[in-house]
C-alpha positions in Angstrom: -52.0 -20.8 5.1 -53.5 -17.3 5.3 -54.7 -15.7 2.1 -52.4 -12.8 2.8 -49.4 -14.8 1.6 -46.1 -15.3 3.5 -44.8 -12.5 5.8 -42.0 -10.4 4.3 -39.2 -8.4 5.9 -41.2 -5.3 5.0 -44.3 -6.6 6.9 -42.1 -7.3 10.0 -40.6 -3.8 9.7 -44.2 -2.3 9.9 -45.2 -4.0 13.2 -44.0 -2.1 16.2 -42.6 -4.1 19.2 -45.3 -2.9 21.5 -47.7 -5.3 19.8 -45.9 -8.1 21.7 -47.1 -9.3 25.1 -45.1 -7.8 28.0 -43.7 -4.8 26.0 -45.2 -1.8 27.7 -44.0 1.8 27.4 -41.0 1.1 29.7 -39.7 -2.0 27.8 -40.5 -0.2 24.5 -38.1 2.6 25.6 -35.5 0.1 26.7 -35.6 -1.8 23.4 -35.3 1.5 21.5 -32.0 2.2 23.4 -30.5 -0.9 21.8 -32.0 0.0 18.3 -35.0 -2.3 18.4 -38.3 -0.6 17.4 -40.1 -3.1 15.2 -40.3 -6.9 14.8 -37.7 -7.0 12.0 -35.1 -5.4 14.3 -36.1 -8.0 16.9 -35.7 -11.1 14.8 -32.4 -9.9 13.2 -30.9 -9.3 16.7 -29.2 -12.6 16.8 -27.9 -14.4 20.0 -24.2 -13.6 20.6 -23.7 -17.1 21.9 -25.5 -20.4 22.6 -25.2 -22.6 25.7 -25.4 -26.3 25.1 -26.9 -27.5 28.4 -26.2 -31.1 27.5 -22.6 -30.4 27.0 -21.6 -27.5 29.3 -19.3 -27.8 32.3 -20.8 -28.2 35.7 -19.2 -26.6 38.8 -17.8 -30.0 39.7 -16.0 -30.1 36.3 -14.3 -26.7 36.6 -10.5 -26.7 36.3 -8.9 -23.9 38.3 -7.2 -21.3 36.0 -9.2 -22.3 32.9 -12.0 -20.2 31.4 -15.3 -22.0 31.3 -19.0 -21.5 31.0 -21.5 -22.7 33.7 -25.2 -22.5 34.3 -26.0 -21.9 38.0 -28.7 -20.7 40.4 -28.1 -17.9 42.9 -28.2 -19.1 46.5 -27.3 -15.9 48.5 -26.0 -12.4 48.0 -24.1 -10.2 50.5 -22.5 -6.8 50.2 -19.6 -5.3 52.2 -17.3 -2.2 51.9 -13.5 -2.8 51.8 -11.0 -0.8 53.7 -10.4 1.6 50.8 -14.1 2.3 50.6 -14.7 0.1 47.5 -17.9 -2.0 47.4 -17.6 -5.8 47.2 -20.5 -8.1 46.3 -20.2 -11.8 47.3 -22.6 -14.2 45.6 -22.9 -17.9 46.4 -24.1 -20.1 43.5 -24.8 -23.8 42.9 -25.9 -26.2 40.2 -26.5 -29.5 41.9 -23.0 -30.7 41.3 -21.4 -28.3 43.7 -21.2 -24.7 44.9 -18.9 -21.7 44.2 -18.4 -18.1 45.2 -18.5 -15.1 42.9 -16.9 -11.8 43.9 -17.6 -8.4 42.1 -15.5 -5.3 43.0 -16.9 -1.8 42.6 -20.2 -3.0 41.0 -22.8 -2.1 43.7 -25.7 -2.6 41.3 -25.0 -6.3 41.2 -26.8 -6.5 44.6 -30.0 -5.5 43.0 -29.4 -7.6 39.9 -29.0 -11.0 41.7 -32.1 -12.3 43.4 -32.1 -15.7 45.2 -33.3 -18.5 42.9 -32.3 -16.6 39.7 -30.7 -18.7 36.9 -27.6 -17.2 35.3 -24.9 -18.2 32.9 -21.3 -17.4 34.0 -18.2 -17.1 31.8 -14.9 -16.7 33.6 -11.9 -18.3 35.2 -12.4 -20.2 38.4 -9.6 -20.1 41.0 -9.1 -21.9 44.3 -9.7 -19.6 47.3 -9.8 -20.8 50.9 -10.3 -24.4 49.8 -13.3 -23.7 47.5 -13.8 -22.3 44.0 -14.2 -18.6 43.3 -14.7 -16.5 40.1 -13.8 -12.8 40.2 -15.9 -10.4 38.0 -17.2 -13.1 35.5 -19.3 -12.2 32.5 -22.9 -12.7 33.6 -25.9 -13.5 31.5 -29.3 -13.7 33.2 -31.2 -16.5 31.5 -34.3 -16.8 33.7 -36.1 -20.1 33.6 -35.4 -20.9 29.9 -35.6 -24.6 29.4 -34.5 -26.7 26.4 -31.1 -28.1 25.6 -29.7 -25.0 23.8 -30.1 -21.6 25.5 -29.5 -18.6 23.3 -27.7 -15.6 25.0 -28.6 -12.2 23.5 -26.5 -9.1 23.6 -27.6 -7.4 26.9 -27.3 -3.8 27.8 -27.1 -2.8 31.5 -28.5 0.6 30.7 -31.4 -0.8 28.7 -32.2 -3.3 31.5 -33.4 -6.1 29.1 -32.6 -9.7 30.0 -31.8 -12.4 27.6 -34.9 -14.5 28.6 -37.2 -11.6 27.8 -35.5 -11.2 24.4 -35.9 -14.9 23.8 -39.5 -14.8 24.8 -40.4 -12.0 22.5 -38.5 -13.6 19.5 -40.3 -16.9 20.2 -43.7 -15.1 20.2 -42.9 -13.3 17.0 -41.8 -16.5 15.2 -44.9 -18.4 16.6 -47.2 -15.7 15.2 -45.4 -15.8 11.8 -45.8 -19.6 11.6 -49.4 -19.5 10.3 -48.5 -17.4 7.3 -44.9 -18.6 7.1 -42.0 -16.3 6.3 -41.3 -15.3 2.7 -38.1 -16.7 1.1 -37.0 -14.5 -1.8 -33.9 -16.6 -2.8 -34.8 -18.7 -5.9 -35.2 -22.4 -5.0 -32.6 -23.5 -7.6 -29.9 -21.4 -5.9 -31.0 -22.7 -2.4 -30.8 -26.3 -3.5 -27.5 -25.9 -5.3 -25.8 -24.3 -2.2 -27.7 -26.5 0.3 -29.4 -23.6 2.0 -32.3 -24.3 4.4 -35.3 -22.0 3.9 -35.6 -18.7 5.7 -38.4 -19.7 8.2 -36.3 -22.7 9.2 -33.1 -20.5 9.5 -34.8 -17.9 11.8 -36.1 -20.6 14.1 -32.8 -22.4 13.9 -30.7 -19.5 15.0 -33.0 -18.3 17.8 -34.4 -21.7 19.0 -32.0 -24.4 17.9 -32.5 -28.1 19.0 -28.8 -28.7 18.7 -25.6 -26.9 17.6 -25.7 -28.3 14.1 -29.1 -26.7 13.5 -27.7 -23.4 14.7 -24.8 -23.6 12.3 -27.0 -24.4 9.3 -29.2 -21.4 10.2 -26.2 -19.1 10.5 -24.9 -20.2 7.2 -28.2 -19.5 5.5 -28.7 -16.1 7.1 -25.1 -15.0 6.5 -25.6 -15.9 2.8 -28.7 -13.6 2.7 -26.7 -10.7 4.1 -23.9 -11.2 1.6 -26.3 -11.7 -1.3 -28.0 -8.4 -0.6 -24.7 -6.6 -0.7 -23.6 -8.3 -3.9 -27.0 -7.6 -5.5 -26.6 -3.9 -4.9 -23.1 -4.0 -6.5 -24.0 -6.2 -9.4 -27.2 -4.2 -10.2 -25.0 -1.1 -10.2 -22.3 -2.7 -12.3 -24.8 -4.0 -15.0 -26.7 -0.7 -15.1 -23.5 1.2 -15.6 -22.5 -1.2 -18.5 -26.0 -0.9 -20.0 -26.6 2.8 -19.7 -23.1 4.2 -20.4 -21.8 4.8 -23.8 -18.2 3.8 -24.0 -15.4 4.3 -26.5 -14.5 1.3 -28.7 -10.8 1.4 -28.9 -8.7 -0.2 -31.6 -6.6 -3.0 -30.1 -3.1 -3.9 -31.2 -2.4 -0.5 -32.9 1.1 0.5 -34.1 1.9 2.8 -31.2 1.3 0.1 -28.6 3.5 -2.4 -30.6 6.3 0.2 -30.8 6.0 0.6 -27.0 6.4 -3.1 -26.3 9.4 -3.3 -28.7 11.1 -0.4 -26.9 10.9 -2.1 -23.5 14.3 -3.3 -22.3 12.7 -6.4 -20.7 10.0 -8.9 -21.6 6.6 -8.6 -20.0 5.8 -11.0 -17.1 3.1 -13.6 -17.6 0.9 -11.6 -15.1 1.4 -8.4 -17.1 0.5 -10.2 -20.4 -2.6 -11.7 -18.8 -3.7 -8.4 -17.3 -3.2 -6.4 -20.5 -5.3 -9.0 -22.3 -8.1 -8.5 -19.8 -7.9 -4.7 -20.2 -7.8 -5.0 -24.0 -11.0 -7.0 -23.9 -12.6 -4.1 -22.0 -11.1 -1.4 -24.3 -12.4 -3.2 -27.4 -15.9 -3.3 -26.2 -18.6 -0.6 -26.4 -19.1 -0.6 -22.7 -16.8 1.5 -20.6 -14.1 -0.3 -18.6 -14.4 -0.1 -14.8 -11.4 -2.2 -13.6 -9.3 -2.5 -10.5 -5.7 -3.4 -11.1 -4.1 -4.8 -7.9 -0.4 -5.3 -8.0 2.1 -5.5 -5.2 4.8 -2.9 -5.0 7.2 -3.4 -7.9 4.9 -5.7 -9.9 5.0 -3.5 -13.0 1.6 -1.7 -12.8 2.9 1.4 -14.6 3.8 -0.6 -17.8 0.2 -2.0 -17.9 -1.2 1.5 -17.3 0.9 3.1 -20.1 -0.1 0.3 -22.5 -3.8 1.1 -21.8 -3.3 4.9 -22.3 -1.4 4.3 -25.6 -4.3 2.2 -26.9 -6.4 5.4 -26.5 -3.7 7.5 -28.3 -3.6 4.9 -31.1 -7.3 5.7 -31.8 -6.7 9.5 -31.6 -7.9 9.9 -28.1 -6.0 11.0 -25.0 -4.9 9.2 -21.8 -4.8 10.7 -18.3 -3.0 9.4 -15.2 -4.1 10.8 -11.9 -2.2 10.5 -8.6 -3.1 11.5 -5.1 -0.1 13.7 -4.4 2.1 16.1 -6.3 5.2 14.1 -5.3 3.7 11.0 -6.8 2.4 12.7 -9.9 5.8 14.2 -10.6 7.4 10.8 -10.1 4.9 9.1 -12.5 5.7 11.8 -15.1 9.4 11.1 -14.8 9.1 7.4 -15.0 6.5 7.4 -17.9 8.6 9.9 -19.9 11.6 7.7 -19.4 9.6 4.6 -20.4 8.3 6.3 -23.6 11.6 7.9 -24.5 12.1 7.5 -28.3 8.6 6.1 -28.9 6.9 8.1 -31.7 3.3 8.2 -32.9 2.6 7.2 -36.5 1.1 10.2 -38.3 0.3 10.1 -42.0 -0.2 13.9 -42.1 3.4 14.5 -40.9 6.2 15.0 -43.4 8.4 12.4 -41.6 5.5 9.9 -41.2 5.8 10.2 -37.4 5.4 12.7 -34.6 6.8 12.8 -31.1 4.5 11.5 -28.3 3.6 14.4 -26.1 3.4 13.7 -22.3 2.6 16.6 -20.0 2.5 17.1 -16.2 -0.3 19.2 -14.7 -0.2 19.9 -11.0 -0.8 23.1 -9.0 2.9 23.8 -9.2 2.7 24.2 -13.0 1.8 27.8 -13.4 2.0 30.8 -15.8 2.9 30.3 -19.5 3.7 26.6 -18.9 0.2 26.0 -17.6 -1.4 27.8 -20.4 0.5 25.8 -22.9 -0.5 22.5 -21.3 -4.2 23.5 -21.1 -4.2 24.5 -24.7 -2.6 21.2 -25.7 -5.2 19.2 -23.8 -8.0 21.1 -25.4 -6.7 20.9 -29.0 -5.7 17.2 -28.6 -1.9 17.8 -29.1 -1.2 16.5 -25.6 -1.4 12.7 -25.8 -1.0 11.8 -22.1 -1.6 14.1 -19.2 -0.3 13.2 -15.7 -1.3 15.1 -12.7 -3.2 15.4 -9.4 -6.9 16.2 -9.1 -5.9 19.5 -10.8 -6.6 17.5 -14.0 -10.3 17.6 -13.3 -10.8 21.2 -12.4 -13.3 23.1 -14.4 -10.6 25.0 -16.3 -9.2 21.8 -17.8 -10.8 20.7 -21.1 -9.7 17.5 -23.0 -10.2 17.2 -26.7 -11.2 13.5 -26.4 -10.3 11.7 -23.2 -10.3 8.0 -23.9 -8.6 6.2 -21.0 -8.2 7.3 -17.4 -5.9 5.7 -14.9 -6.4 6.6 -11.3 -3.6 5.6 -8.9 -4.3 4.6 -5.3 -8.0 5.3 -5.7 -8.8 4.6 -2.1 -7.2 8.0 -1.4 -9.2 9.6 -4.2 -12.8 10.9 -3.8 -15.7 9.5 -5.8 -16.7 12.9 -6.9 -13.3 13.3 -8.6 -13.9 10.1 -10.6 -17.3 11.4 -11.7 -15.8 14.7 -12.7 -13.2 13.0 -14.8 -15.9 11.2 -16.7 -17.5 14.4 -17.7 -14.3 15.4 -19.5 -15.0 13.5 -22.7 -16.5 14.6 -26.0 -19.9 13.2 -27.2 -20.9 12.1 -23.6 -19.0 8.8 -23.9 -17.6 7.6 -20.6 -13.8 7.1 -20.6 -12.5 3.7 -19.8 -11.3 3.8 -16.2 -8.5 1.7 -14.7 -8.0 2.1 -10.9 -4.6 1.0 -9.6 -3.7 0.1 -6.1 -0.5 -1.3 -4.5 -2.4 -2.1 -1.3 -3.2 -5.8 -1.7 -6.9 -6.4 -0.9 -8.1 -9.9 0.2 -10.2 -11.5 -2.5 -13.3 -11.5 -0.4 -12.9 -7.8 0.5 -12.2 -6.9 -3.1 -15.4 -8.7 -4.2 -17.3 -6.7 -1.6 -15.7 -3.3 -1.3 -14.9 -3.0 -5.0 -17.7 -5.3 -6.1 -18.8 -3.1 -9.0 -15.3 -3.2 -10.5 -13.7 -6.1 -12.4 -10.5 -7.1 -10.7 -7.1 -7.9 -12.4 -4.2 -9.0 -10.3 -0.4 -8.7 -11.0 0.9 -11.5 -8.8 4.5 -11.9 -10.0 7.5 -9.6 -9.9 9.5 -8.7 -13.0 12.9 -10.4 -13.3 15.8 -8.4 -11.7 13.9 -7.2 -8.7 15.8 -8.3 -5.6 13.8 -9.7 -2.7 13.8 -7.6 0.4 14.9 -9.2 3.6 12.9 -8.1 6.6 14.4 -8.2 10.1 12.9 -7.4 13.5 15.0 -5.5 16.0 13.2 -5.7 19.4 14.8 -3.4 22.1 17.9 -1.3 22.4 20.6 -3.9 21.9 19.2 -5.1 18.6 18.6 -1.5 17.5 22.3 -0.8 17.6 22.7 -3.4 14.8 20.3 -1.4 12.6 22.4 1.8 12.8 25.5 -0.2 12.0 23.8 -1.8 9.0 22.9 1.7 7.7 26.4 3.0 8.2 27.9 0.0 6.3 25.4 0.4 3.4 26.3 4.2 3.1 30.0 3.3 3.2 29.3 1.0 0.2 27.8 3.9 -1.7 24.1 3.2 -1.0 21.3 5.2 0.8 18.8 4.6 3.5 15.4 5.7 4.8 14.5 6.1 8.5 10.7 6.2 9.0 9.5 8.0 12.1 6.7 6.5 14.2 3.1 7.3 13.7 2.2 9.6 16.6 -1.5 9.3 17.3 -3.6 11.4 14.8 -1.6 14.6 15.2 0.5 15.9 12.3 2.1 18.4 14.6 3.4 15.5 16.8 4.6 13.6 13.8 6.6 16.6 12.5 8.1 17.0 16.0 8.9 13.3 16.1 10.7 13.6 12.7 12.7 16.6 13.8 13.6 14.9 17.1 14.7 11.7 15.3 16.8 13.7 12.8 18.6 15.6 15.7 19.2 12.4 17.7 20.7 10.6 14.7 22.7 13.5 13.4 24.5 13.9 16.8 24.4 10.2 17.8 24.1 7.0 15.9 24.5 8.4 12.4 26.9 11.2 13.1 28.9 12.3 10.1 26.4 11.1 7.5 24.4 13.5 5.3 20.8 13.5 6.6 17.7 15.1 5.1 14.1 15.3 6.3 10.7 14.9 4.7 7.3 15.3 6.3 3.8 16.4 5.3 4.0 19.9 6.7 6.9 21.0 4.5 6.0 23.4 1.6 5.8 21.6 -1.7 9.0 23.1 -3.2 11.0 22.2 -0.1 9.8 18.6 -0.4 10.7 18.6 -4.0 14.3 19.9 -3.3 14.8 17.3 -0.6 13.6 14.5 -2.8 15.8 15.6 -5.7 18.9 15.8 -3.4 18.1 12.2 -2.2 17.6 11.0 -5.7 20.8 12.5 -6.9 22.7 10.9 -4.0 23.5 14.2 -2.2 21.9 12.9 0.9 22.8 9.5 2.6 19.8 9.1 4.8 16.2 10.4 4.4 14.4 10.8 7.8 10.7 10.8 6.9 7.2 10.4 8.1 4.7 8.2 6.1 4.6 10.7 3.2 7.1 8.3 1.5 4.6 5.4 1.8 3.4 5.8 -1.8 5.5 6.0 -4.9 8.9 7.3 -3.8 11.4 5.5 -6.1 15.1 5.6 -5.5 16.8 2.4 -6.7 20.0 3.2 -4.8 18.2 3.1 -1.4 18.8 -0.4 0.0 18.0 -0.2 3.7 15.0 1.1 5.7 14.5 1.4 9.4 10.9 1.8 10.5 10.9 3.0 14.1 8.1 1.9 16.5 6.9 -0.4 13.8 4.3 -1.9 16.0 2.3 1.3 15.7 1.7 0.8 12.0 -0.8 -1.5 10.3 0.3 -4.4 8.2 -0.7 -2.8 4.9 1.2 0.4 5.7 4.4 -1.5 6.8 4.2 -3.4 3.6 3.8 -0.2 1.5 6.7 1.4 3.3 9.0 -1.6 2.9 8.3 -1.4 -0.9 10.4 1.8 -1.1 13.6 -0.3 -0.9 14.5 -3.3 -3.1 13.9 -1.2 -6.3 17.4 -1.6 -7.7 19.9 -4.4 -8.3 21.4 -4.5 -4.8 20.1 -6.7 -2.0 17.9 -4.7 0.4 16.9 -4.9 4.0 13.9 -3.5 6.0 14.4 -3.3 9.7 11.2 -3.2 11.9 12.3 -1.5 15.1 10.2 -1.9 18.3 10.8 -1.2 22.0 10.5 -4.2 24.3 7.1 -4.3 26.0 6.2 -5.4 29.5 2.9 -6.7 30.9 1.4 -5.4 34.2 3.6 -7.9 36.1 6.7 -6.5 34.5 7.4 -9.6 32.3 8.6 -9.1 28.8 5.8 -9.5 26.2 6.9 -12.1 23.6 5.7 -12.0 20.0 4.0 -9.4 17.8 1.9 -11.1 15.1 1.9 -8.1 12.7 5.7 -7.7 12.8 6.2 -11.5 12.6 3.9 -11.7 9.5 6.1 -9.1 7.7 9.3 -10.9 8.6 7.7 -14.2 7.3 6.6 -13.0 3.8 6.9 -10.3 1.2 3.7 -11.5 -0.6 1.3 -8.6 -0.2 -1.8 -10.8 -0.9 -0.8 -13.3 1.8 -0.3 -10.3 4.2 -3.7 -8.9 3.3 -5.3 -12.1 4.4 -3.3 -12.2 7.6 -4.3 -8.6 8.2 -8.0 -9.4 7.8 -7.6 -12.3 10.3 -5.8 -10.1 12.8 -7.9 -6.9 12.4 -11.3 -8.3 11.8 -13.4 -6.4 9.3 -14.6 -2.9 9.6 -18.0 -1.8 8.5 -19.0 -2.1 4.9 -21.5 0.7 4.8 -21.0 4.4 4.9 -21.1 6.1 8.3 -24.6 7.4 7.4 -26.1 4.0 8.1 -29.7 3.2 8.6 -28.1 1.1 11.2 -29.2 -2.4 10.3 -27.6 -2.7 6.9 -24.3 -4.0 8.1 -23.2 -7.6 8.3 -24.5 -9.1 11.5 -23.7 -12.8 10.9 -21.6 -12.9 7.8 -17.9 -12.3 8.1 -15.6 -11.5 5.2 -12.9 -13.4 7.1 -14.7 -16.6 8.1 -17.1 -16.7 5.2 -14.6 -16.4 2.3 -16.3 -19.2 0.3 -19.8 -17.8 1.0 -18.8 -14.3 -0.4 -18.0 -16.1 -3.7 -21.2 -18.1 -3.7 -23.3 -15.0 -3.0 -21.5 -13.0 -5.8 -22.1 -15.8 -8.3 -25.8 -16.0 -7.2 -26.2 -12.2 -7.6 -24.9 -12.3 -11.2 -27.2 -15.3 -12.0 -30.2 -13.4 -10.6 -29.4 -10.0 -12.2 -28.4 -11.4 -15.6 -31.7 -13.3 -15.8 -33.8 -10.3 -14.5 -31.9 -7.0 -14.9 -34.4 -4.9 -12.8 -35.5 -7.7 -10.5 -39.1 -7.5 -11.9 -39.5 -11.2 -11.3 -37.9 -11.0 -7.8 -40.2 -8.3 -6.2 -39.7 -9.5 -2.6 -35.9 -9.4 -3.1 -36.0 -6.0 -4.7 -38.1 -4.7 -1.8 -35.6 -6.1 0.7 -32.8 -4.2 -0.9 -34.9 -1.1 -0.7 -35.7 -1.7 2.9 -32.2 -2.7 4.1 -30.0 -0.2 2.2 -30.5 3.5 2.3 -29.5 5.5 -0.8 -26.3 6.6 0.9 -25.4 3.0 1.6 -25.9 2.1 -2.1 -23.9 5.1 -3.2 -21.2 4.2 -0.7 -21.1 0.5 -1.7 -20.9 1.4 -5.4 -18.3 4.0 -5.1 -16.2 3.1 -2.0 
């Protein structure tokens, strides 16, 4: 082995691609187009598929109408122009077992691409044409004269004009030249052995030049683990540093005020609420600031848990704050928290009566004049115990006497800077304990990755007395008539309904128009005679409030709304919802909307209304996996997993990427187990070596792979 020691990712990133044979200025420019400028880019550009020559179909084995992959040699190429002036390229190919024709429409450049004798891989559907086999517009990979049983196919770009065999050749040369010094493996051997991970040199060779498919799978597993481990290390390092460097407030647990609150509740806590409160109390009692995510499906009783946490702060003479993303939601929280705390008093030895009233105040931009002054003074002198509001709570003009616990609702709608600003609102520089609540169930793997610097608590059971919601799918006009009948029947029985208007592209203007149009159509048509109101994002705040109040009081039968009602609108008497053009919404949003009904004692129904779709041939399209998933279950966590499967994952990093820090092989969907293993490994490494001093190569990789923006984004997303 060379005295220089094994080659690291950093070393590879410092060697430009033009050092390889055959990469002149022209190829260098082509590689740059696909984002490859140095050898690290090259070896982490993985094949997008692998062809097993020992096991692939031959032309003789093709079944008409079925998609298949074949390796063939070009025999001849001809070009002609069709009657409507389109170009048509005919290519004859063979593989020793038979021959076949390919036809490409409107791709004149194919004539230059295909030379006689060239080896290509084809993926497509063969059909019978004039007694022989023909493929129209198949996917083509030029593989050159690659030998070996497994042929890797790299992502190819027509505009870059790089062929898969050139990529394979350059990767092979890079790995051969690394072999003498070997490639550094920064993952501790104990972790590699425990999780049966092959070493990194073996993995890179195995993914690019596998002898068989099993080798390729072992290689993918190892390299995917590396990607996930790097993400988890950033999060765990951030989490541990935050715990180490932040001074928290050590709250007294089990104080008299919290006890009084539990005694005043008209129902017992659920097992999930008790467990979650214990997890939060452990954080509140420690000297390190809490940084916890509370996930709970709609109606799982998150508010009770949040109030208990804020009262623990008040017990120790601190203040609590609850922040919501919108004024409507902040006002609603204020109403429900005040109702929940009605009659609960604070023990106060200095008071003549031994108790004082608990003071809960609302602060939004709608609170003005003398009222505002009074609230601000109360926050500053400590006489306000709990403040509820929008981001108005963290404006510079707002001073807290001693902010102890902060609850942020639906944090994914809430900027990072706002969270940071809140933390500066405490006396003596201590960081308030932060509880982030979301009703959007997040798959476990995504929660560990996207919210990896938070501890996660889950409320996974509904309080007694919540009626399950029945979800029905109305596909097409005939079934839709049943929806309007259902609404009329419910209103006749004294209940109320929501009609949610379709999501119209990205335009708010269009959505307002769609709400107005729907209201008009229903008022003069299907729901004639009922009292209808409308709610959308463009209405002035006070108008929104008036409409909501009328609906809450029962002065309106039906509320026609856009998705502004998605979060937090709470009217127990509303028992039926119709979501129009439901197939335009995502699963999470449909689930959130549905949670607006089923909040009282009466059975509730959510109708998902869609228009029947036809394919190009005019046949009705059967099935809609998202709508079907909602009909099948009301379990938000189950839906979140289905959603991840249907949608695939987005990018983990911020948009300001260095470009190579995202997951290339790992998938939060396929590699659920691997995410957990990587997270465990990250804790093991960081807890034994908090600044990675003994893991210099690993630390250097994090520095290389993640930009500062990425790290900020990961830690704060």
